[in-house]
PDBQT receptor file of N, H, CA, C and O in Angstrom, charges set to zero:
ATOM      1  N   MET A   1      62.076-248.356 115.512  1.00  0.00    +0.000 N 
ATOM      2  CA  MET A   1      62.791-247.423 116.368  1.00  0.00    +0.000 C 
ATOM      3  C   MET A   1      64.136-247.111 115.730  1.00  0.00    +0.000 C 
ATOM      4  O   MET A   1      64.789-248.001 115.186  1.00  0.00    +0.000 OA
ATOM      5  N   THR A   2      64.536-245.898 115.793  1.00  0.00    +0.000 N 
ATOM      6  H   THR A   2      64.006-245.175 116.236  1.00  0.00    +0.000 HD
ATOM      7  CA  THR A   2      65.824-245.524 115.215  1.00  0.00    +0.000 C 
ATOM      8  C   THR A   2      66.937-245.805 116.204  1.00  0.00    +0.000 C 
ATOM      9  O   THR A   2      66.762-245.687 117.417  1.00  0.00    +0.000 OA
ATOM     10  N   LYS A   3      68.076-246.175 115.664  1.00  0.00    +0.000 N 
ATOM     11  H   LYS A   3      68.218-246.270 114.679  1.00  0.00    +0.000 HD
ATOM     12  CA  LYS A   3      69.202-246.467 116.544  1.00  0.00    +0.000 C 
ATOM     13  C   LYS A   3      69.868-245.173 116.994  1.00  0.00    +0.000 C 
ATOM     14  O   LYS A   3      69.894-244.206 116.233  1.00  0.00    +0.000 OA
ATOM     15  N   PRO A   4      70.403-245.128 118.202  1.00  0.00    +0.000 N 
ATOM     16  CA  PRO A   4      71.081-243.913 118.665  1.00  0.00    +0.000 C 
ATOM     17  C   PRO A   4      72.336-243.653 117.855  1.00  0.00    +0.000 C 
ATOM     18  O   PRO A   4      73.025-244.580 117.431  1.00  0.00    +0.000 OA
ATOM     19  N   GLN A   5      72.619-242.389 117.651  1.00  0.00    +0.000 N 
ATOM     20  H   GLN A   5      72.059-241.635 117.996  1.00  0.00    +0.000 HD
ATOM     21  CA  GLN A   5      73.800-242.013 116.892  1.00  0.00    +0.000 C 
ATOM     22  C   GLN A   5      75.010-241.970 117.815  1.00  0.00    +0.000 C 
ATOM     23  O   GLN A   5      74.890-241.965 119.040  1.00  0.00    +0.000 OA
ATOM     24  N   GLU A   6      76.162-241.940 117.190  1.00  0.00    +0.000 N 
ATOM     25  H   GLU A   6      76.259-241.944 116.195  1.00  0.00    +0.000 HD
ATOM     26  CA  GLU A   6      77.408-241.836 117.938  1.00  0.00    +0.000 C 
ATOM     27  C   GLU A   6      77.493-240.466 118.606  1.00  0.00    +0.000 C 
ATOM     28  O   GLU A   6      76.923-239.507 118.087  1.00  0.00    +0.000 OA
ATOM     29  N   PRO A   7      78.173-240.341 119.719  1.00  0.00    +0.000 N 
ATOM     30  CA  PRO A   7      78.340-239.030 120.352  1.00  0.00    +0.000 C 
ATOM     31  C   PRO A   7      79.018-238.041 119.400  1.00  0.00    +0.000 C 
ATOM     32  O   PRO A   7      79.849-238.424 118.576  1.00  0.00    +0.000 OA
ATOM     33  N   LEU A   8      78.657-236.796 119.526  1.00  0.00    +0.000 N 
ATOM     34  H   LEU A   8      77.982-236.485 120.195  1.00  0.00    +0.000 HD
ATOM     35  CA  LEU A   8      79.176-235.772 118.629  1.00  0.00    +0.000 C 
ATOM     36  C   LEU A   8      80.399-235.054 119.176  1.00  0.00    +0.000 C 
ATOM     37  O   LEU A   8      80.883-234.107 118.556  1.00  0.00    +0.000 OA
ATOM     38  N   ALA A   9      80.905-235.485 120.322  1.00  0.00    +0.000 N 
ATOM     39  H   ALA A   9      80.511-236.254 120.826  1.00  0.00    +0.000 HD
ATOM     40  CA  ALA A   9      82.068-234.823 120.915  1.00  0.00    +0.000 C 
ATOM     41  C   ALA A   9      83.232-234.846 119.925  1.00  0.00    +0.000 C 
ATOM     42  O   ALA A   9      83.507-235.869 119.297  1.00  0.00    +0.000 OA
ATOM     43  N   GLY A  10      83.899-233.724 119.798  1.00  0.00    +0.000 N 
ATOM     44  H   GLY A  10      83.676-232.893 120.308  1.00  0.00    +0.000 HD
ATOM     45  CA  GLY A  10      85.033-233.633 118.888  1.00  0.00    +0.000 C 
ATOM     46  C   GLY A  10      84.626-233.369 117.448  1.00  0.00    +0.000 C 
ATOM     47  O   GLY A  10      85.483-233.328 116.565  1.00  0.00    +0.000 OA
ATOM     48  N   THR A  11      83.350-233.190 117.196  1.00  0.00    +0.000 N 
ATOM     49  H   THR A  11      82.654-233.223 117.913  1.00  0.00    +0.000 HD
ATOM     50  CA  THR A  11      82.869-232.941 115.843  1.00  0.00    +0.000 C 
ATOM     51  C   THR A  11      82.697-231.448 115.613  1.00  0.00    +0.000 C 
ATOM     52  O   THR A  11      82.921-230.630 116.506  1.00  0.00    +0.000 OA
ATOM     53  N   ALA A  12      82.298-231.117 114.400  1.00  0.00    +0.000 N 
ATOM     54  H   ALA A  12      82.116-231.781 113.674  1.00  0.00    +0.000 HD
ATOM     55  CA  ALA A  12      82.039-229.721 114.066  1.00  0.00    +0.000 C 
ATOM     56  C   ALA A  12      80.898-229.168 114.923  1.00  0.00    +0.000 C 
ATOM     57  O   ALA A  12      80.900-227.988 115.276  1.00  0.00    +0.000 OA
ATOM     58  N   PHE A  13      79.921-230.022 115.257  1.00  0.00    +0.000 N 
ATOM     59  H   PHE A  13      79.920-230.980 114.970  1.00  0.00    +0.000 HD
ATOM     60  CA  PHE A  13      78.820-229.577 116.108  1.00  0.00    +0.000 C 
ATOM     61  C   PHE A  13      79.337-229.129 117.466  1.00  0.00    +0.000 C 
ATOM     62  O   PHE A  13      78.989-228.051 117.950  1.00  0.00    +0.000 OA
ATOM     63  N   ALA A  14      80.172-229.965 118.077  1.00  0.00    +0.000 N 
ATOM     64  H   ALA A  14      80.454-230.840 117.684  1.00  0.00    +0.000 HD
ATOM     65  CA  ALA A  14      80.714-229.636 119.396  1.00  0.00    +0.000 C 
ATOM     66  C   ALA A  14      81.578-228.382 119.323  1.00  0.00    +0.000 C 
ATOM     67  O   ALA A  14      81.540-227.543 120.223  1.00  0.00    +0.000 OA
ATOM     68  N   ALA A  15      82.358-228.257 118.248  1.00  0.00    +0.000 N 
ATOM     69  H   ALA A  15      82.389-228.938 117.517  1.00  0.00    +0.000 HD
ATOM     70  CA  ALA A  15      83.206-227.073 118.092  1.00  0.00    +0.000 C 
ATOM     71  C   ALA A  15      82.356-225.810 117.959  1.00  0.00    +0.000 C 
ATOM     72  O   ALA A  15      82.667-224.781 118.558  1.00  0.00    +0.000 OA
ATOM     73  N   ALA A  16      81.289-225.895 117.175  1.00  0.00    +0.000 N 
ATOM     74  H   ALA A  16      81.037-226.732 116.688  1.00  0.00    +0.000 HD
ATOM     75  CA  ALA A  16      80.410-224.731 117.000  1.00  0.00    +0.000 C 
ATOM     76  C   ALA A  16      79.709-224.385 118.313  1.00  0.00    +0.000 C 
ATOM     77  O   ALA A  16      79.591-223.212 118.668  1.00  0.00    +0.000 OA
ATOM     78  N   ALA A  17      79.249-225.398 119.025  1.00  0.00    +0.000 N 
ATOM     79  H   ALA A  17      79.344-226.351 118.737  1.00  0.00    +0.000 HD
ATOM     80  CA  ALA A  17      78.577-225.147 120.303  1.00  0.00    +0.000 C 
ATOM     81  C   ALA A  17      79.530-224.479 121.285  1.00  0.00    +0.000 C 
ATOM     82  O   ALA A  17      79.143-223.552 121.997  1.00  0.00    +0.000 OA
ATOM     83  N   ARG A  18      80.763-224.943 121.326  1.00  0.00    +0.000 N 
ATOM     84  H   ARG A  18      81.077-225.696 120.748  1.00  0.00    +0.000 HD
ATOM     85  CA  ARG A  18      81.760-224.332 122.226  1.00  0.00    +0.000 C 
ATOM     86  C   ARG A  18      82.089-222.904 121.806  1.00  0.00    +0.000 C 
ATOM     87  O   ARG A  18      82.339-222.046 122.652  1.00  0.00    +0.000 OA
ATOM     88  N   ARG A  19      82.088-222.650 120.500  1.00  0.00    +0.000 N 
ATOM     89  H   ARG A  19      81.885-223.347 119.812  1.00  0.00    +0.000 HD
ATOM     90  CA  ARG A  19      82.407-221.306 120.005  1.00  0.00    +0.000 C 
ATOM     91  C   ARG A  19      81.288-220.322 120.344  1.00  0.00    +0.000 C 
ATOM     92  O   ARG A  19      81.553-219.209 120.797  1.00  0.00    +0.000 OA
ATOM     93  N   TYR A  20      80.038-220.734 120.123  1.00  0.00    +0.000 N 
ATOM     94  H   TYR A  20      79.823-221.639 119.755  1.00  0.00    +0.000 HD
ATOM     95  CA  TYR A  20      78.915-219.816 120.327  1.00  0.00    +0.000 C 
ATOM     96  C   TYR A  20      78.424-219.775 121.769  1.00  0.00    +0.000 C 
ATOM     97  O   TYR A  20      77.795-218.802 122.185  1.00  0.00    +0.000 OA
ATOM     98  N   PHE A  21      78.707-220.821 122.526  1.00  0.00    +0.000 N 
ATOM     99  H   PHE A  21      79.218-221.611 122.188  1.00  0.00    +0.000 HD
ATOM    100  CA  PHE A  21      78.306-220.876 123.931  1.00  0.00    +0.000 C 
ATOM    101  C   PHE A  21      79.511-221.290 124.762  1.00  0.00    +0.000 C 
ATOM    102  O   PHE A  21      79.557-222.420 125.248  1.00  0.00    +0.000 OA
ATOM    103  N   PRO A  22      80.491-220.402 124.937  1.00  0.00    +0.000 N 
ATOM    104  CA  PRO A  22      81.734-220.782 125.603  1.00  0.00    +0.000 C 
ATOM    105  C   PRO A  22      81.570-221.167 127.078  1.00  0.00    +0.000 C 
ATOM    106  O   PRO A  22      82.449-221.813 127.647  1.00  0.00    +0.000 OA
ATOM    107  N   ASP A  23      80.464-220.778 127.693  1.00  0.00    +0.000 N 
ATOM    108  H   ASP A  23      79.750-220.253 127.230  1.00  0.00    +0.000 HD
ATOM    109  CA  ASP A  23      80.282-221.086 129.109  1.00  0.00    +0.000 C 
ATOM    110  C   ASP A  23      79.494-222.379 129.348  1.00  0.00    +0.000 C 
ATOM    111  O   ASP A  23      79.091-222.643 130.481  1.00  0.00    +0.000 OA
ATOM    112  N   LEU A  24      79.265-223.191 128.307  1.00  0.00    +0.000 N 
ATOM    113  H   LEU A  24      79.592-222.976 127.386  1.00  0.00    +0.000 HD
ATOM    114  CA  LEU A  24      78.564-224.462 128.488  1.00  0.00    +0.000 C 
ATOM    115  C   LEU A  24      79.406-225.425 129.320  1.00  0.00    +0.000 C 
ATOM    116  O   LEU A  24      80.611-225.560 129.113  1.00  0.00    +0.000 OA
ATOM    117  N   THR A  25      78.758-226.076 130.246  1.00  0.00    +0.000 N 
ATOM    118  H   THR A  25      77.778-225.966 130.415  1.00  0.00    +0.000 HD
ATOM    119  CA  THR A  25      79.455-227.130 130.994  1.00  0.00    +0.000 C 
ATOM    120  C   THR A  25      79.456-228.399 130.132  1.00  0.00    +0.000 C 
ATOM    121  O   THR A  25      78.731-228.485 129.141  1.00  0.00    +0.000 OA
ATOM    122  N   ASP A  26      80.259-229.359 130.512  1.00  0.00    +0.000 N 
ATOM    123  H   ASP A  26      80.848-229.289 131.317  1.00  0.00    +0.000 HD
ATOM    124  CA  ASP A  26      80.300-230.620 129.769  1.00  0.00    +0.000 C 
ATOM    125  C   ASP A  26      78.935-231.312 129.793  1.00  0.00    +0.000 C 
ATOM    126  O   ASP A  26      78.525-231.911 128.799  1.00  0.00    +0.000 OA
ATOM    127  N   ALA A  27      78.246-231.231 130.903  1.00  0.00    +0.000 N 
ATOM    128  H   ALA A  27      78.579-230.744 131.710  1.00  0.00    +0.000 HD
ATOM    129  CA  ALA A  27      76.923-231.849 131.018  1.00  0.00    +0.000 C 
ATOM    130  C   ALA A  27      75.915-231.153 130.093  1.00  0.00    +0.000 C 
ATOM    131  O   ALA A  27      75.101-231.812 129.446  1.00  0.00    +0.000 OA
ATOM    132  N   GLU A  28      75.979-229.816 130.038  1.00  0.00    +0.000 N 
ATOM    133  H   GLU A  28      76.640-229.281 130.564  1.00  0.00    +0.000 HD
ATOM    134  CA  GLU A  28      75.076-229.082 129.150  1.00  0.00    +0.000 C 
ATOM    135  C   GLU A  28      75.373-229.390 127.683  1.00  0.00    +0.000 C 
ATOM    136  O   GLU A  28      74.451-229.536 126.880  1.00  0.00    +0.000 OA
ATOM    137  N   LEU A  29      76.650-229.487 127.333  1.00  0.00    +0.000 N 
ATOM    138  H   LEU A  29      77.399-229.367 127.985  1.00  0.00    +0.000 HD
ATOM    139  CA  LEU A  29      77.024-229.826 125.964  1.00  0.00    +0.000 C 
ATOM    140  C   LEU A  29      76.524-231.222 125.613  1.00  0.00    +0.000 C 
ATOM    141  O   LEU A  29      76.025-231.439 124.509  1.00  0.00    +0.000 OA
ATOM    142  N   ALA A  30      76.650-232.159 126.526  1.00  0.00    +0.000 N 
ATOM    143  H   ALA A  30      77.056-231.983 127.423  1.00  0.00    +0.000 HD
ATOM    144  CA  ALA A  30      76.166-233.517 126.283  1.00  0.00    +0.000 C 
ATOM    145  C   ALA A  30      74.660-233.530 126.061  1.00  0.00    +0.000 C 
ATOM    146  O   ALA A  30      74.167-234.244 125.188  1.00  0.00    +0.000 OA
ATOM    147  N   THR A  31      73.925-232.744 126.846  1.00  0.00    +0.000 N 
ATOM    148  H   THR A  31      74.325-232.164 127.555  1.00  0.00    +0.000 HD
ATOM    149  CA  THR A  31      72.478-232.652 126.687  1.00  0.00    +0.000 C 
ATOM    150  C   THR A  31      72.124-232.016 125.353  1.00  0.00    +0.000 C 
ATOM    151  O   THR A  31      71.219-232.486 124.663  1.00  0.00    +0.000 OA
ATOM    152  N   LEU A  32      72.825-230.957 124.987  1.00  0.00    +0.000 N 
ATOM    153  H   LEU A  32      73.559-230.576 125.548  1.00  0.00    +0.000 HD
ATOM    154  CA  LEU A  32      72.589-230.285 123.707  1.00  0.00    +0.000 C 
ATOM    155  C   LEU A  32      72.848-231.240 122.549  1.00  0.00    +0.000 C 
ATOM    156  O   LEU A  32      72.077-231.272 121.590  1.00  0.00    +0.000 OA
ATOM    157  N   GLU A  33      73.910-232.008 122.627  1.00  0.00    +0.000 N 
ATOM    158  H   GLU A  33      74.536-231.982 123.406  1.00  0.00    +0.000 HD
ATOM    159  CA  GLU A  33      74.227-232.977 121.573  1.00  0.00    +0.000 C 
ATOM    160  C   GLU A  33      73.143-234.047 121.475  1.00  0.00    +0.000 C 
ATOM    161  O   GLU A  33      72.735-234.428 120.378  1.00  0.00    +0.000 OA
ATOM    162  N   GLN A  34      72.684-234.524 122.614  1.00  0.00    +0.000 N 
ATOM    163  H   GLN A  34      73.015-234.215 123.505  1.00  0.00    +0.000 HD
ATOM    164  CA  GLN A  34      71.637-235.537 122.620  1.00  0.00    +0.000 C 
ATOM    165  C   GLN A  34      70.350-234.982 122.012  1.00  0.00    +0.000 C 
ATOM    166  O   GLN A  34      69.686-235.665 121.233  1.00  0.00    +0.000 OA
ATOM    167  N   ASP A  35      70.001-233.755 122.365  1.00  0.00    +0.000 N 
ATOM    168  H   ASP A  35      70.540-233.200 122.998  1.00  0.00    +0.000 HD
ATOM    169  CA  ASP A  35      68.807-233.127 121.802  1.00  0.00    +0.000 C 
ATOM    170  C   ASP A  35      68.948-232.933 120.294  1.00  0.00    +0.000 C 
ATOM    171  O   ASP A  35      68.001-233.170 119.544  1.00  0.00    +0.000 OA
ATOM    172  N   TRP A  36      70.128-232.502 119.850  1.00  0.00    +0.000 N 
ATOM    173  H   TRP A  36      70.898-232.309 120.459  1.00  0.00    +0.000 HD
ATOM    174  CA  TRP A  36      70.340-232.294 118.428  1.00  0.00    +0.000 C 
ATOM    175  C   TRP A  36      70.223-233.614 117.661  1.00  0.00    +0.000 C 
ATOM    176  O   TRP A  36      69.674-233.635 116.559  1.00  0.00    +0.000 OA
ATOM    177  N   GLN A  37      70.722-234.695 118.219  1.00  0.00    +0.000 N 
ATOM    178  H   GLN A  37      71.168-234.677 119.113  1.00  0.00    +0.000 HD
ATOM    179  CA  GLN A  37      70.596-235.994 117.558  1.00  0.00    +0.000 C 
ATOM    180  C   GLN A  37      69.127-236.373 117.395  1.00  0.00    +0.000 C 
ATOM    181  O   GLN A  37      68.740-236.942 116.374  1.00  0.00    +0.000 OA
ATOM    182  N   HIS A  38      68.313-236.059 118.396  1.00  0.00    +0.000 N 
ATOM    183  H   HIS A  38      68.627-235.597 119.225  1.00  0.00    +0.000 HD
ATOM    184  CA  HIS A  38      66.883-236.334 118.319  1.00  0.00    +0.000 C 
ATOM    185  C   HIS A  38      66.245-235.505 117.207  1.00  0.00    +0.000 C 
ATOM    186  O   HIS A  38      65.468-236.034 116.412  1.00  0.00    +0.000 OA
ATOM    187  N   VAL A  39      66.562-234.225 117.144  1.00  0.00    +0.000 N 
ATOM    188  H   VAL A  39      67.193-233.796 117.790  1.00  0.00    +0.000 HD
ATOM    189  CA  VAL A  39      66.018-233.348 116.103  1.00  0.00    +0.000 C 
ATOM    190  C   VAL A  39      66.511-233.798 114.728  1.00  0.00    +0.000 C 
ATOM    191  O   VAL A  39      65.744-233.774 113.765  1.00  0.00    +0.000 OA
ATOM    192  N   ALA A  40      67.773-234.206 114.620  1.00  0.00    +0.000 N 
ATOM    193  H   ALA A  40      68.396-234.225 115.402  1.00  0.00    +0.000 HD
ATOM    194  CA  ALA A  40      68.324-234.662 113.341  1.00  0.00    +0.000 C 
ATOM    195  C   ALA A  40      67.564-235.885 112.828  1.00  0.00    +0.000 C 
ATOM    196  O   ALA A  40      67.361-236.019 111.621  1.00  0.00    +0.000 OA
ATOM    197  N   ARG A  41      67.143-236.774 113.724  1.00  0.00    +0.000 N 
ATOM    198  H   ARG A  41      67.309-236.665 114.704  1.00  0.00    +0.000 HD
ATOM    199  CA  ARG A  41      66.346-237.929 113.299  1.00  0.00    +0.000 C 
ATOM    200  C   ARG A  41      64.989-237.471 112.783  1.00  0.00    +0.000 C 
ATOM    201  O   ARG A  41      64.480-238.027 111.810  1.00  0.00    +0.000 OA
ATOM    202  N   TRP A  42      64.395-236.465 113.420  1.00  0.00    +0.000 N 
ATOM    203  H   TRP A  42      64.808-236.013 114.211  1.00  0.00    +0.000 HD
ATOM    204  CA  TRP A  42      63.127-235.923 112.917  1.00  0.00    +0.000 C 
ATOM    205  C   TRP A  42      63.312-235.342 111.523  1.00  0.00    +0.000 C 
ATOM    206  O   TRP A  42      62.523-235.614 110.619  1.00  0.00    +0.000 OA
ATOM    207  N   ILE A  43      64.352-234.545 111.356  1.00  0.00    +0.000 N 
ATOM    208  H   ILE A  43      64.994-234.324 112.091  1.00  0.00    +0.000 HD
ATOM    209  CA  ILE A  43      64.613-233.903 110.066  1.00  0.00    +0.000 C 
ATOM    210  C   ILE A  43      64.817-234.954 108.978  1.00  0.00    +0.000 C 
ATOM    211  O   ILE A  43      64.352-234.778 107.852  1.00  0.00    +0.000 OA
ATOM    212  N   ALA A  44      65.508-236.045 109.309  1.00  0.00    +0.000 N 
ATOM    213  H   ALA A  44      65.885-236.187 110.224  1.00  0.00    +0.000 HD
ATOM    214  CA  ALA A  44      65.767-237.098 108.325  1.00  0.00    +0.000 C 
ATOM    215  C   ALA A  44      64.474-237.756 107.849  1.00  0.00    +0.000 C 
ATOM    216  O   ALA A  44      64.428-238.301 106.746  1.00  0.00    +0.000 OA
ATOM    217  N   ARG A  45      63.434-237.711 108.663  1.00  0.00    +0.000 N 
ATOM    218  H   ARG A  45      63.471-237.268 109.558  1.00  0.00    +0.000 HD
ATOM    219  CA  ARG A  45      62.166-238.344 108.293  1.00  0.00    +0.000 C 
ATOM    220  C   ARG A  45      61.257-237.442 107.475  1.00  0.00    +0.000 C 
ATOM    221  O   ARG A  45      60.243-237.915 106.962  1.00  0.00    +0.000 OA
ATOM    222  N   VAL A  46      61.576-236.173 107.336  1.00  0.00    +0.000 N 
ATOM    223  H   VAL A  46      62.399-235.789 107.753  1.00  0.00    +0.000 HD
ATOM    224  CA  VAL A  46      60.740-235.238 106.591  1.00  0.00    +0.000 C 
ATOM    225  C   VAL A  46      60.956-235.463 105.089  1.00  0.00    +0.000 C 
ATOM    226  O   VAL A  46      62.090-235.419 104.613  1.00  0.00    +0.000 OA
ATOM    227  N   PRO A  47      59.876-235.702 104.345  1.00  0.00    +0.000 N 
ATOM    228  CA  PRO A  47      60.043-235.868 102.898  1.00  0.00    +0.000 C 
ATOM    229  C   PRO A  47      60.494-234.556 102.267  1.00  0.00    +0.000 C 
ATOM    230  O   PRO A  47      59.977-233.488 102.594  1.00  0.00    +0.000 OA
ATOM    231  N   ARG A  48      61.454-234.645 101.369  1.00  0.00    +0.000 N 
ATOM    232  H   ARG A  48      61.874-235.513 101.103  1.00  0.00    +0.000 HD
ATOM    233  CA  ARG A  48      62.014-233.443 100.767  1.00  0.00    +0.000 C 
ATOM    234  C   ARG A  48      61.662-233.284  99.299  1.00  0.00    +0.000 C 
ATOM    235  O   ARG A  48      61.747-232.177  98.767  1.00  0.00    +0.000 OA
ATOM    236  N   ASP A  49      61.277-234.344  98.641  1.00  0.00    +0.000 N 
ATOM    237  H   ASP A  49      61.208-235.243  99.074  1.00  0.00    +0.000 HD
ATOM    238  CA  ASP A  49      61.065-234.281  97.200  1.00  0.00    +0.000 C 
ATOM    239  C   ASP A  49      59.593-234.147  96.837  1.00  0.00    +0.000 C 
ATOM    240  O   ASP A  49      59.110-234.821  95.927  1.00  0.00    +0.000 OA
ATOM    241  N   LEU A  50      58.887-233.287  97.540  1.00  0.00    +0.000 N 
ATOM    242  H   LEU A  50      59.279-232.740  98.280  1.00  0.00    +0.000 HD
ATOM    243  CA  LEU A  50      57.485-233.063  97.233  1.00  0.00    +0.000 C 
ATOM    244  C   LEU A  50      57.352-232.066  96.084  1.00  0.00    +0.000 C 
ATOM    245  O   LEU A  50      58.114-231.102  96.006  1.00  0.00    +0.000 OA
ATOM    246  N   PRO A  51      56.395-232.292  95.200  1.00  0.00    +0.000 N 
ATOM    247  CA  PRO A  51      56.153-231.294  94.159  1.00  0.00    +0.000 C 
ATOM    248  C   PRO A  51      55.573-230.021  94.776  1.00  0.00    +0.000 C 
ATOM    249  O   PRO A  51      55.000-230.050  95.865  1.00  0.00    +0.000 OA
ATOM    250  N   TYR A  52      55.727-228.938  94.083  1.00  0.00    +0.000 N 
ATOM    251  H   TYR A  52      56.192-228.914  93.199  1.00  0.00    +0.000 HD
ATOM    252  CA  TYR A  52      55.270-227.636  94.563  1.00  0.00    +0.000 C 
ATOM    253  C   TYR A  52      53.797-227.670  94.955  1.00  0.00    +0.000 C 
ATOM    254  O   TYR A  52      53.415-227.096  95.975  1.00  0.00    +0.000 OA
ATOM    255  N   ASP A  53      52.965-228.336  94.154  1.00  0.00    +0.000 N 
ATOM    256  H   ASP A  53      53.275-228.802  93.325  1.00  0.00    +0.000 HD
ATOM    257  CA  ASP A  53      51.527-228.364  94.418  1.00  0.00    +0.000 C 
ATOM    258  C   ASP A  53      51.154-229.214  95.625  1.00  0.00    +0.000 C 
ATOM    259  O   ASP A  53      50.027-229.119  96.111  1.00  0.00    +0.000 OA
ATOM    260  N   ALA A  54      52.063-230.036  96.119  1.00  0.00    +0.000 N 
ATOM    261  H   ALA A  54      52.979-230.113  95.725  1.00  0.00    +0.000 HD
ATOM    262  CA  ALA A  54      51.761-230.887  97.269  1.00  0.00    +0.000 C 
ATOM    263  C   ALA A  54      51.879-230.141  98.591  1.00  0.00    +0.000 C 
ATOM    264  O   ALA A  54      51.426-230.631  99.626  1.00  0.00    +0.000 OA
ATOM    265  N   GLU A  55      52.476-228.976  98.562  1.00  0.00    +0.000 N 
ATOM    266  H   GLU A  55      52.844-228.578  97.721  1.00  0.00    +0.000 HD
ATOM    267  CA  GLU A  55      52.619-228.203  99.792  1.00  0.00    +0.000 C 
ATOM    268  C   GLU A  55      51.321-227.452 100.063  1.00  0.00    +0.000 C 
ATOM    269  O   GLU A  55      50.868-226.687  99.213  1.00  0.00    +0.000 OA
ATOM    270  N   PRO A  56      50.714-227.657 101.234  1.00  0.00    +0.000 N 
ATOM    271  CA  PRO A  56      49.407-227.063 101.507  1.00  0.00    +0.000 C 
ATOM    272  C   PRO A  56      49.356-225.552 101.313  1.00  0.00    +0.000 C 
ATOM    273  O   PRO A  56      48.333-225.031 100.869  1.00  0.00    +0.000 OA
ATOM    274  N   ALA A  57      50.409-224.853 101.626  1.00  0.00    +0.000 N 
ATOM    275  H   ALA A  57      51.240-225.277 101.986  1.00  0.00    +0.000 HD
ATOM    276  CA  ALA A  57      50.382-223.393 101.502  1.00  0.00    +0.000 C 
ATOM    277  C   ALA A  57      50.261-222.951 100.047  1.00  0.00    +0.000 C 
ATOM    278  O   ALA A  57      49.792-221.846  99.772  1.00  0.00    +0.000 OA
ATOM    279  N   HIS A  58      50.679-223.805  99.115  1.00  0.00    +0.000 N 
ATOM    280  H   HIS A  58      51.060-224.702  99.338  1.00  0.00    +0.000 HD
ATOM    281  CA  HIS A  58      50.641-223.424  97.704  1.00  0.00    +0.000 C 
ATOM    282  C   HIS A  58      49.382-223.898  96.993  1.00  0.00    +0.000 C 
ATOM    283  O   HIS A  58      49.115-223.463  95.873  1.00  0.00    +0.000 OA
ATOM    284  N   CYS A  59      48.607-224.772  97.609  1.00  0.00    +0.000 N 
ATOM    285  H   CYS A  59      48.824-225.125  98.518  1.00  0.00    +0.000 HD
ATOM    286  CA  CYS A  59      47.379-225.240  96.965  1.00  0.00    +0.000 C 
ATOM    287  C   CYS A  59      46.143-224.671  97.657  1.00  0.00    +0.000 C 
ATOM    288  O   CYS A  59      45.018-225.008  97.288  1.00  0.00    +0.000 OA
ATOM    289  N   PHE A  60      46.338-223.824  98.643  1.00  0.00    +0.000 N 
ATOM    290  H   PHE A  60      47.252-223.551  98.943  1.00  0.00    +0.000 HD
ATOM    291  CA  PHE A  60      45.230-223.211  99.361  1.00  0.00    +0.000 C 
ATOM    292  C   PHE A  60      44.665-222.055  98.547  1.00  0.00    +0.000 C 
ATOM    293  O   PHE A  60      45.402-221.199  98.057  1.00  0.00    +0.000 OA
ATOM    294  N   THR A  61      43.351-222.048  98.415  1.00  0.00    +0.000 N 
ATOM    295  H   THR A  61      42.752-222.743  98.813  1.00  0.00    +0.000 HD
ATOM    296  CA  THR A  61      42.667-220.947  97.731  1.00  0.00    +0.000 C 
ATOM    297  C   THR A  61      41.718-220.315  98.740  1.00  0.00    +0.000 C 
ATOM    298  O   THR A  61      40.776-220.971  99.185  1.00  0.00    +0.000 OA
ATOM    299  N   PRO A  62      41.940-219.069  99.107  1.00  0.00    +0.000 N 
ATOM    300  CA  PRO A  62      41.074-218.451 100.099  1.00  0.00    +0.000 C 
ATOM    301  C   PRO A  62      39.647-218.271  99.558  1.00  0.00    +0.000 C 
ATOM    302  O   PRO A  62      39.433-218.121  98.355  1.00  0.00    +0.000 OA
ATOM    303  N   ASP A  63      38.719-218.289 100.451  1.00  0.00    +0.000 N 
ATOM    304  H   ASP A  63      38.893-218.411 101.428  1.00  0.00    +0.000 HD
ATOM    305  CA  ASP A  63      37.321-218.070 100.084  1.00  0.00    +0.000 C 
ATOM    306  C   ASP A  63      37.149-216.595  99.733  1.00  0.00    +0.000 C 
ATOM    307  O   ASP A  63      37.378-215.732 100.580  1.00  0.00    +0.000 OA
ATOM    308  N   PRO A  64      36.747-216.290  98.487  1.00  0.00    +0.000 N 
ATOM    309  CA  PRO A  64      36.634-214.873  98.085  1.00  0.00    +0.000 C 
ATOM    310  C   PRO A  64      35.557-214.122  98.867  1.00  0.00    +0.000 C 
ATOM    311  O   PRO A  64      35.605-212.895  98.948  1.00  0.00    +0.000 OA
ATOM    312  N   ARG A  65      34.597-214.827  99.436  1.00  0.00    +0.000 N 
ATOM    313  H   ARG A  65      34.558-215.824  99.371  1.00  0.00    +0.000 HD
ATOM    314  CA  ARG A  65      33.533-214.155 100.202  1.00  0.00    +0.000 C 
ATOM    315  C   ARG A  65      34.040-213.614 101.519  1.00  0.00    +0.000 C 
ATOM    316  O   ARG A  65      33.386-212.765 102.125  1.00  0.00    +0.000 OA
ATOM    317  N   ARG A  66      35.201-214.086 101.984  1.00  0.00    +0.000 N 
ATOM    318  H   ARG A  66      35.733-214.775 101.492  1.00  0.00    +0.000 HD
ATOM    319  CA  ARG A  66      35.721-213.658 103.290  1.00  0.00    +0.000 C 
ATOM    320  C   ARG A  66      36.790-212.577 103.131  1.00  0.00    +0.000 C 
ATOM    321  O   ARG A  66      37.384-212.171 104.130  1.00  0.00    +0.000 OA
ATOM    322  N   SER A  67      37.048-212.111 101.951  1.00  0.00    +0.000 N 
ATOM    323  H   SER A  67      36.565-212.441 101.140  1.00  0.00    +0.000 HD
ATOM    324  CA  SER A  67      38.091-211.107 101.742  1.00  0.00    +0.000 C 
ATOM    325  C   SER A  67      37.672-209.733 102.152  1.00  0.00    +0.000 C 
ATOM    326  O   SER A  67      38.451-208.788 102.032  1.00  0.00    +0.000 OA
TER     327      SER A  67
């Protein structure tokens, strides 16, 4: 299980959220920060150093009979 991250209040994330969504309540901002931390953990688990041929979209060969 991943450990929870520190709150993002006062960070660049909070500043950007306040800039783009000026009508957010404190509760909504807290929820948005919590959701972003969850997504950030997902992103951290995605492998990034895959070779080009390992990506399914690049190794797919369509069936010529269905063209």
